[in-house]
Structure formats: structure tokens, C-alpha cells
N, C-alpha and C positions, 0 to 999 in steps of 0.2 A: 507441457515439460514433464515427463514420464515421471509417477510416483512408487515404481514400481519395486525398489526397493523399501518399502515401507515396513515389510515385513522380514528385514534378512537379519534382523538384529538375534545375538545368542541370550535377552534376557527371559529367563524363565519366571516362574510363580515363585514369588516367595525372596525372590534376589534382588527385587526389584526397587526395593525401601529406599527413601532418602532421609531416614532416619527418625522421620519426625511423624510416622506410622502412616506415611502417605508413600503409594506408586508412582515413580519415575519413569518415565520412558524416554527416550529420546525423542524430538520431534526436527519435522522437515520445516523450515522457511514460511513464510507466508508473506506475500506481496499484499497490499491495500493501498487502494486508489482511492483519493477523496477529490471528486468533482464537484463543481458547483458554480454559479455565475455571481461575477466579480461584487466585495459586497456583502455575502452571506458569511464571511466570520472563518472561514475557510484556512485564513493564514493563521488565525489566532490556534483554532483548535488543533491545527498541526503541530505549532508548538508546543502546546499545552499535553498533545498524545505521546510527542517522542519523550518530551518529560518525565511524564508518566511511566512509560514500555521503556525500561532500559533495555531492551533486547530488539528494538527496533532502532533501522537507523534512515535516513533519509537518501533517497536516491538522489545524487548530481547529476546535474546534464554534462551532455557536451554540446558545445556553442561554438560557431565562428566567428561570433561578433566580438570585438574586443571587450575588455576589460571595462567597467566604472571606476570611478574614484572610489575608493575603498574595499572592492569586490577583492579576493583569494582568490585564484588557481586550486582548484581542490577541494574548496569548501564552498565557494557560490557555485562555480561553474569550472568543468576543465576546458580549457581555453585551448582551441585547435584552430590551425589552416583548414581552407579548404581541401585540399587536397588530403590531408591524412579523416577529414569527415567525410569525404567519399571513399577513403580505402575502409572506412568502419563500417558504412551503410552497405558498401557493395558485395561484405564480407560475412553480412549475418550476425558483425558486431554490436548492433543498434535492436533496441526492442520496440522501439515506435523513433518517428523522426517527423522534422516539417521543415518548412521555410516561411520564415514571416519578417517580411520588410526586410529582404534580400538576403537574410542569416537566415543559418540552420542552426536548428536544436535539436537533441534527440537523446536517448536513454541509452548507454552503454550497458551490455547485456554479462557482462565477464563478470562486473562487482557485484550484480543482483544472483545471481546464481554461485557465486562464493558463498555470499549471506545466506542463501538458504541450505547449502549444505553443513553450515554451520550452525544451524536451527535460528539463525537471525532474522528478525520480519524486517522488511522495504515498504516505505511509505514515498508513493509514488503522487506527486502534484501535476496532472494534468489536465487537459479536457477533454470532451466527450470523443473527440478524434484521435488523439493518441491513447485515450483508454482503449476503444476498438480494436486498435494495434499491438497492443499490451496484452491485452487479454488475448485475443491470437494468439500470441508467444507462448504465451506463459500458461495458459488452461487452467486446469484445476490446484495452479500455484499462488493464484489470485482472486483478492475479492474485491467487489468496485461497490461505491458508497456513493451517494448523489446526495448532495448538501442543500436543503433551501432556506429562504428567509421564512420567518412566521408570515408575511405580507408583503408586498408590494411597497407599502406603505414604508415600513418598515425597513425597507433592502435602502430605499431613495436617502431614508433620513441618517440611515449605517453610512452611506458613500458619503452622504454631505457631510458628516460630521468629524469623518478622516482627515480635513480639510488639505487635501494634498492636491486636488483635482478642481481644476476650473469647472464654471455651470456647464460648459457648452461639453466636458467630457463625463461630465455626472449624467445628462440626457443621453450621450450617446454609449455610455453602459447600460444606462436603463433598456434603451432601445434594444440591444443584443442582449438582456438577459431572459428574455422571452423566447430568443432561440434557441439560447442553453437549455432553460428547463425543460423544454422540449422535447428533451434526450433523457428525463428523468427515468423511464421506463424501463430503457435500456441499464440500467444496475439493478444490484442483487438485492440491494438492499438502499432506502432511502429516511434522512436524518434530516428531521423540523428543527434548526436551530433559535430556538426562542430565548432559551437559559440555556449558557454557554457548558453549565458545570451537569444540566441533563443531558446534551446535546454529546457532550464529551464520555458521560456514563453509558451513554446509548453504542458511542463507538467502540469504547473498551470492549461492552458487552459483545458488541457483535464479533471483536478480534478472538474473544473467549471461546467465545462457541464456534468460530472457526479453528481455532486451534486443538478442539475434543473431537474435531470429527477421523473419522476411524483411518482415510487414509492416510491423515497426516502425522498418525503416531506411529513411530517406527519401532517394532516389535513386537505391536498388540497382536498378532497372529500366534506368535511363539509362546508371548507372557499368558493369553487364552490354553493354549494346548497343554501349557504345563502345569496351570490350574486344575484342569479336570483330571491330568493325572495325577496329580496330589490329591484330591478328592478321591480318585477311585483306590489308592494306597491306605488312606484312612477309614473309607470303606471297609475293606478288605482283610484290615490289621487286625 
């Protein structure tokens, strides 16, 4: 997705103050993908990240599977029939999609693009395959983070203490974890989730650094030119 509009703002040096002494430039929104093997703490960290970042929203997937008890359309998923899913997929309305156990899942494009234009960030909860599709679709508008457990033993313990899955399911998840972790090098950042608070701080630091990238700050070129002109006027006054 192009960021060529990043320098079209009319912000001038001296006119971009927030009132507290800081310069305020508009910013295009950013997508953040966090992937991990099951049990690495992605769900907990995603929840904490959304709580701590008021301008971030969770991407809500679209699916053809029926709602489960307690699920709400538009909050947990956008529930659609297969014909509507195929229409979205074939018209370019999905950033990524996959078929899982006979049901289709995908990430709607429109809501994400609207959020970016409003300067809002979007968090994606997808695996490495979904991450590849989203990166291809969004290019420089997305940053990727892979979450690792501190050790295999810690991952196994976390899976067991969740007390949600039988031992056979835990063994299957452990077997699949190595295959998922093998894709860590495809991500821009890697965070080891040993202490949750520290891992959250690392992810927020990544988000802050990405916010400050030159191409994401709208009006920065105009601001810099205005600053140069202002200094020239001061020099010759």
C-alpha cells in the first residue's frame, strides 16, 4: 500500500505544536502482526497491548463457520455464508484467507485501510502463512513480530497450566510448535516472552519506533522545509 501521501500536509515549522511544547504531525496508521506457537503468551500480550494503546484496534476476521455460544457477530468474527466469502476473496476484499477444517477464514481489507487513513493501528492475530499474505498486501504499512517462549519446558508448562486441553492435545501442540518456530527468521522483530511486563514493553517500543519512521509521518517534509526557511529568515533579519 502506498504511503506517497505522507508529505502532502500543510504543516509548517512553528505551526505544528501540541500546546505542550511538542511538535504534532499526522501519522498514517500501522498494522502489527504478532505470531507465535500456541502457549507462548500471544493472547495475553495482545490483550495488554490493546489496553495500553488507545489508538490500536484488533482486526476482526470474517468466517463461514457458525457462531459458537457467546460469540457476537462483529466482535468475535464477521459471520458470513460461503457465497459472500467467495465474493470478498475474488474481489480483493481480503488481505489473507485460509480454509481450516472445511471452514473459511479471512481478514477484511476495507476496515484496515479505513483505520490506517484515520491514523489508527491494527493488530493482526495470524500464523506465519497469514502473515506472509498480509505483508505482501500491505507492504510498508505493516510490521511483523514473532513471539518466542523462553524455553521448551516453559512452553510445555504454560500449555498444561491453562487446564483447557487434554494431554493428547498438548502433545500435538508441542509437536507443532517446532514447525511454527522454524519461521521466526521471516519476521522483522523477535520478542522472547519470559516476563510478560518486559515482553509488553518490548512490543510497545517496536510500535513507537515504527511510528517515528520518516515515511509514516505525514507532513514531515513540509515541516522540515518550513524550518529551513524560518532559520534563513532569522539569519538575515
